[in-house]
Steps between C-alpha positions, in 0.01 A plus 500: 500500500450431116142416398404334167124565419314241320191611313286228332298613190215337321186577298309617816727802537482813291820642348419848644485352848837341457635831381357677815644233725853540351475877541435469865793252549735754357379776741596292797693652790719177472556391143453145406817307411309316216157485348399193295179474311396149417254500212274231343250740361362549145658851501851379518641759260325801686627366830868448381503853364365635834772313683757645262364850570541452881826300461377196691571143426252313294428125492234356251329175495255347241143639525228254610155643473339524837772295664748721704822311571580634855715207604716507183525873502658511845722201445627663190539847649695387817790385275544857395487651840820671614385673812518348859130554559197428277174690482180371333288790355170506307519699179173677608655664810582865545774513771546773759840670468632345824347146427844334423664688793247380752500145371878477522499661836246246630696203365828623642348533845339164493819313427545160342222272360246780468252577224339846502159549332325845484134493585413772245325265277278359771381818683140373481332166459124401537365314784233223469225760472679681218591789720856650462740391779862628544646158540854612587390754755290234678783247492742754634270566794481126567872479484548772755298295741687180454874593505728604791710737311422833317436523131818668350452835339678665201538868570161501668329468145461133447471192709573131445353179649571150435273234372531137378207526266649411170193604311606863554776449246252580231501581132446870572811512710772744567753268649871522585742219609868407483616335174671217698154405643338456161354164410368389153141535405278192417437538128227236511251785571591650155311215336160668607640863487378592858687700764481234800868414424595809719298360801663149462838682478426709811392176690835324415694810612342519831446125578799323325760775510425661843455854361320762707221718329470852618220745388610860464209710584519815293366655186788430263316434175170558315331267251424636161192384308565182317321342214428127512458367147389156605170320431349486853386132469841391367685699767279355771571144376877571494480634861314198634750259339776697651340485838464126467866476422588717790306282734701194405826695588416671820337326812178648617507783239177691540271539195479851360 
């Protein structure tokens, strides 16, 4: 299996975080076939130099202040992919040495039409009272009571369970799929610069293209601190506009 890793980069990331992320990729027990950084940040020269240092592919897009171009980034990057599988990775992740090995193992075992998402980024969420809740553990417990077959295990260290919840294909993802199953992103969301394009993309994969979403339960990545250089009021306005756009594209999409 040859995996091309796509890493989007924008103003919200710090260059040192990207450097740390790339370091962890080149310490993997299974080496990536290709790493592509897609950059529309104000630090283009610094990012390009960093990519040259780590010998990774670099794609640059024009900088738009406060307006990340998630859809265009991935639509451009997929044209440069040479691997038979594609991984989406946030620039702020530090990856365990066995991350790629485990993700590839999971995708191989699950067969065709599968998408594997690590739950590392969603270890905890808050309930209605603001108390921390381990969402994936609760969901896994519910899943065990609903299915008639056992959850598959990988060397006894990680487990997987299937879900059709497209909202779990999130912007903080660690996601692996086959290149042949890729579909274009909707660049209309780039007009408001918010990340909901990934949810709409995930919904189409599951509901229009009959893909199967699997959650790989295992600590494969850790999130580094990220600086958000957005004016809160402006960012909230963008998010609300993006949510309205999302609601016109996905039936019964819950508000966030």
